[in-house]
Z-matrix of the N, CA and C atoms (Angstrom, degrees):
N
C 1 1.449
C 2 1.531 1 109.03
N 3 1.302 2 116.19 1 131.90
C 4 1.462 3 121.36 2 -179.45
C 5 1.526 4 110.70 3 -83.95
N 6 1.333 5 115.77 4 136.11
C 7 1.466 6 120.93 5 178.48
C 8 1.523 7 109.44 6 -86.89
N 9 1.327 8 115.69 7 147.02
C 10 1.462 9 120.75 8 176.64
C 11 1.525 10 110.83 9 -72.86
N 12 1.321 11 116.60 10 -36.32
C 13 1.461 12 122.18 11 -179.13
C 14 1.527 13 109.80 12 -143.72
N 15 1.306 14 116.53 13 157.36
C 16 1.462 15 121.64 14 177.31
C 17 1.524 16 112.09 15 -91.33
N 18 1.328 17 115.98 16 -27.84
C 19 1.463 18 120.56 17 -174.63
C 20 1.523 19 109.35 18 -143.64
N 21 1.326 20 116.28 19 142.41
C 22 1.461 21 121.51 20 176.57
C 23 1.524 22 107.70 21 -111.75
N 24 1.322 23 115.52 22 125.98
C 25 1.463 24 121.60 23 177.04
C 26 1.525 25 107.09 24 -119.69
N 27 1.316 26 116.20 25 130.03
C 28 1.457 27 121.79 26 -178.67
C 29 1.520 28 109.81 27 -110.09
N 30 1.326 29 115.31 28 133.58
C 31 1.467 30 121.19 29 174.58
C 32 1.516 31 107.50 30 -119.10
N 33 1.307 32 116.95 31 133.93
C 34 1.450 33 121.53 32 -179.16
C 35 1.528 34 112.16 33 -92.80
N 36 1.305 35 116.51 34 -12.78
C 37 1.463 36 122.45 35 176.01
C 38 1.529 37 108.23 36 -123.19
N 39 1.310 38 117.50 37 131.34
C 40 1.458 39 121.76 38 -179.76
C 41 1.537 40 111.17 39 -59.80
N 42 1.322 41 117.06 40 -35.38
C 43 1.469 42 121.08 41 179.59
C 44 1.527 43 110.44 42 -61.15
N 45 1.322 44 117.70 43 -39.56
C 46 1.467 45 120.78 44 178.12
C 47 1.523 46 110.95 45 -64.40
N 48 1.324 47 117.20 46 -41.16
C 49 1.465 48 120.85 47 177.87
C 50 1.522 49 110.70 48 -65.15
N 51 1.320 50 116.45 49 -41.60
C 52 1.465 51 121.12 50 178.04
C 53 1.532 52 110.76 51 -62.01
N 54 1.317 53 116.73 52 -44.19
C 55 1.469 54 120.51 53 177.00
C 56 1.524 55 111.11 54 -60.39
N 57 1.329 56 117.39 55 -40.25
C 58 1.464 57 121.23 56 179.61
C 59 1.526 58 111.16 57 -66.44
N 60 1.319 59 117.39 58 -36.90
C 61 1.466 60 120.87 59 178.20
C 62 1.526 61 109.87 60 -66.83
N 63 1.321 62 117.01 61 -43.80
C 64 1.471 63 120.57 62 178.76
C 65 1.530 64 110.09 63 -61.69
N 66 1.329 65 117.02 64 -43.49
C 67 1.464 66 120.85 65 177.09
C 68 1.528 67 110.31 66 -64.22
N 69 1.321 68 117.26 67 -37.09
C 70 1.458 69 121.48 68 178.57
C 71 1.510 70 112.89 69 -65.02
N 72 1.330 71 117.06 70 -33.91
C 73 1.464 72 120.76 71 176.14
C 74 1.520 73 109.31 72 -62.86
N 75 1.321 74 116.24 73 -45.33
C 76 1.461 75 121.16 74 -178.58
C 77 1.524 76 111.76 75 -64.96
N 78 1.342 77 117.34 76 -33.94
C 79 1.469 78 122.34 77 -177.76
C 80 1.525 79 112.82 78 -95.27
N 81 1.333 80 116.54 79 -0.66
C 82 1.464 81 122.03 80 -174.10
C 83 1.541 82 110.32 81 56.35
N 84 1.313 83 115.78 82 44.79
C 85 1.466 84 123.00 83 -178.31
C 86 1.532 85 108.86 84 -135.59
N 87 1.328 86 115.15 85 73.69
C 88 1.458 87 120.81 86 -177.40
C 89 1.519 88 111.66 87 -97.17
N 90 1.327 89 116.39 88 153.69
C 91 1.469 90 118.62 89 175.62
C 92 1.526 91 110.14 90 -71.28
N 93 1.319 92 116.65 91 150.63
C 94 1.467 93 120.89 92 175.47
C 95 1.523 94 110.60 93 -77.85
N 96 1.330 95 114.56 94 -29.92
C 97 1.452 96 120.97 95 -170.35
C 98 1.518 97 110.46 96 -143.60
N 99 1.328 98 115.88 97 136.28
C 100 1.462 99 121.74 98 173.57
C 101 1.526 100 106.76 99 -123.48
N 102 1.328 101 116.07 100 125.39
C 103 1.461 102 122.11 101 171.77
C 104 1.525 103 106.77 102 -99.14
N 105 1.296 104 116.71 103 113.17
C 106 1.459 105 122.44 104 -170.75
C 107 1.522 106 111.47 105 -109.96
N 108 1.314 107 116.12 106 122.44
C 109 1.462 108 122.41 107 174.48
C 110 1.524 109 108.13 108 -88.18
N 111 1.306 110 117.58 109 128.99
C 112 1.466 111 120.26 110 179.45
C 113 1.519 112 112.07 111 -74.29
N 114 1.331 113 117.72 112 -25.63
C 115 1.453 114 122.52 113 -175.90
C 116 1.522 115 111.04 114 -101.71
N 117 1.327 116 115.76 115 75.62
C 118 1.463 117 120.78 116 178.23
C 119 1.522 118 108.90 117 -115.17
N 120 1.332 119 117.19 118 151.77
C 121 1.468 120 119.70 119 177.50
C 122 1.526 121 111.12 120 -74.76
N 123 1.297 122 116.78 121 160.28
C 124 1.464 123 126.26 122 177.11
C 125 1.522 124 112.98 123 66.38
N 126 1.310 125 119.12 124 -62.88
C 127 1.465 126 123.02 125 176.26
C 128 1.533 127 106.02 126 -125.47
N 129 1.339 128 117.11 127 114.33
C 130 1.460 129 118.40 128 -178.86
C 131 1.536 130 110.35 129 -80.57
N 132 1.321 131 115.47 130 177.06
C 133 1.456 132 120.17 131 -176.49
C 134 1.514 133 113.93 132 -61.73
N 135 1.335 134 116.87 133 -35.90
C 136 1.469 135 120.23 134 178.67
C 137 1.521 136 110.82 135 -66.42
N 138 1.316 137 117.00 136 -40.88
C 139 1.466 138 120.82 137 177.36
C 140 1.530 139 111.07 138 -66.13
N 141 1.333 140 116.26 139 -36.35
C 142 1.454 141 121.31 140 176.88
C 143 1.533 142 110.14 141 -61.82
N 144 1.329 143 116.57 142 -46.08
C 145 1.464 144 120.49 143 178.25
C 146 1.528 145 111.56 144 -62.18
N 147 1.327 146 117.21 145 -40.58
C 148 1.461 147 121.02 146 177.40
C 149 1.528 148 110.94 147 -62.19
N 150 1.328 149 116.66 148 -36.71
C 151 1.465 150 120.57 149 179.20
C 152 1.527 151 111.14 150 -68.62
N 153 1.325 152 117.60 151 -22.99
C 154 1.464 153 121.26 152 179.07
C 155 1.534 154 113.15 153 -82.94
N 156 1.317 155 117.99 154 -14.64
C 157 1.467 156 121.20 155 -177.18
C 158 1.528 157 112.50 156 -53.48
N 159 1.332 158 120.59 157 -46.53
C 160 1.474 159 118.97 158 179.23
C 161 1.536 160 113.34 159 -65.08
N 162 1.326 161 116.98 160 -17.17
C 163 1.465 162 122.03 161 -178.68
C 164 1.532 163 112.15 162 -99.19
N 165 1.309 164 116.61 163 3.47
C 166 1.464 165 121.91 164 -171.02
C 167 1.531 166 113.23 165 -53.61
N 168 1.305 167 118.51 166 -46.77
C 169 1.464 168 120.78 167 -177.88
C 170 1.528 169 112.13 168 -63.99
N 171 1.324 170 117.04 169 -32.98
C 172 1.463 171 120.93 170 -179.83
C 173 1.528 172 112.07 171 -78.41
N 174 1.326 173 116.57 172 -22.05
C 175 1.462 174 121.11 173 -178.31
C 176 1.528 175 112.62 174 -97.77
N 177 1.319 176 115.36 175 -20.22
C 178 1.460 177 121.62 176 -175.45
C 179 1.530 178 110.87 177 -57.40
N 180 1.317 179 116.12 178 134.03
C 181 1.470 180 124.48 179 179.73
C 182 1.526 181 113.48 180 65.85
N 183 1.332 182 118.47 181 10.29
C 184 1.461 183 121.91 182 178.37
C 185 1.526 184 112.05 183 -119.76
N 186 1.335 185 116.48 184 -34.67
C 187 1.464 186 121.46 185 -173.80
C 188 1.529 187 109.21 186 -123.93
N 189 1.318 188 116.33 187 128.61
C 190 1.463 189 121.89 188 173.59
C 191 1.515 190 108.62 189 -101.18
N 192 1.321 191 116.60 190 131.99
C 193 1.461 192 121.27 191 179.35
C 194 1.523 193 108.66 192 -115.19
N 195 1.333 194 115.08 193 124.32
C 196 1.458 195 121.47 194 175.83
C 197 1.523 196 107.38 195 -112.67
N 198 1.324 197 115.75 196 127.85
C 199 1.458 198 120.95 197 -178.47
C 200 1.522 199 109.30 198 -94.01
N 201 1.334 200 114.69 199 128.31
C 202 1.458 201 122.53 200 177.33
C 203 1.516 202 109.10 201 -122.10
N 204 1.292 203 117.05 202 152.90
C 205 1.455 204 118.80 203 174.92
C 206 1.507 205 110.31 204 -154.11
């Protein structure tokens, strides 16, 4: 059976996840999959997606985002 991912990393703050994605772009080490909760404190899921817009070309065809709520 094929696994969807090799490692699961959990971030409790959307800003921390965003910082990790930006660092991953620089290191060419991006996640295959992001499970995004729309109801998060401080920065909600919609704000997180908006913050990814400038990174869209670098994430396109590399990262799948599934929205959960």
